[in-house]
N, C-alpha and C positions, 0 to 999 in steps of 0.2 A: 814220838818219837824215839827211844829206845827200841820200842820191838819192831817197830820198822826198821832201824839200822840194826836190829836185831838179825832179824828177818832176811833182810840183804844179804849180810856180812855172815850169818853163819855157811853155805851152801858154800863158802870158801875155804871152810877149814879144816879141808881131812885130807891128808896124804898117807899115802896107802904102800908104805915103807917097809922093806925086812929089820925086825925090830931084833933085837939086842938086850938084853937082859942088865936092869942097872939102871939106876937114873939116870935124870937129866934137865937142864934149863930148855926152855923153846919158849922165846921171843917173836912171835908171827904181829905183825901188822895185816889185817883187812879192812882193805874201805870197798865202801856201796853207793852204787848208781842207780837210777831210772833215770831211763835214757840217757841223755847227756850231762844229767845236773847231777852234782859232785851230794854223797848224802852224811857222809860223813867216814869215819876211819876210828877203828875198834881195836886196838892194841893190848897184848895176851904178857902176860908179864909171870909163867907158867912153869913150875918147879910141877914131876911126875918122874914114871917111874913105868917102864919100860919090859916083856919077857914072854919067852915064847912057849908058844902050847903044842909041845910034840912037836916034827921033824921040820914041820910046813906051816905052822898057823904063829897069830903073835897075839898080844893085847897090850894094850895100854889104860894108865889111868894119869891122868893131869889137872891141876887146879891153881888157881891163885889172882892174882890184882888183873884187873882190865881197866885199860882207857879208854870212855867214851867220850869220845869226842866227835856230835852232829855235828854237820856247817852250819855257820851263822851260829850256831850258838855254844855256853859255858860246859864244858864237860867235869867229867863226872868222873868218881872211880867207883866201878864193880866188881862182884865177883865171880872168878867162872871158873867149868873147866869140863872136861871132856875125859870119857869113858870108849874103850874102844878095841879093833879088834879086825887080825882079817884072818883069812885058810887059803893058800895052795890047794886048788882042789886038781891042776896037774900042772905039768912044768911050763904052759904057757898060759893058764887057766886061774885064776882067784877073787876071790869074793870082802870085802868091806863091809866094815859096818861102825854109827859113830853114834853118840849121845851127847848134846849138847845143852850146858843151859848157863846166862849171868841173872843176876840177878837185879831186880828194878827199883824206880823206888813205890811202885805201885804195884805191879802185875813184875813173876818171875818172866823169861822167856825163856824157850827152850829148842831144839832141832833134833833133829834124826836127817842122817846120811850112810846113806847103801850103795854097794855095787860091783861090780864085777866088772876085773882087769883083764886084755887079753893081750900079753906078749908078742912080738912075731921072734 
């Protein structure tokens, strides 16, 4: 169940905003659904660090405990983390990517994300 919840939730985990150098705390709840059926919620309690890579690029790394609460099952605490970067290609176009993981009882879960953002 944890793998399916992680797979459903990992798709919503990235926010590709501008980064300022320094430490931060990120508390994030991600809920997953299959059709109209609620699958569960994973809440991350992460501590991270972010910084710039030149004038138009940024990176971050964060990790900490995650409370995994599948629907109808007992909650458990796992460890999760993310590392990502974004790069401004032009004034209106940026590229971003993220690698995420979460521990599990039998297997760890992994997710990747990549995208392009165009602003008007």
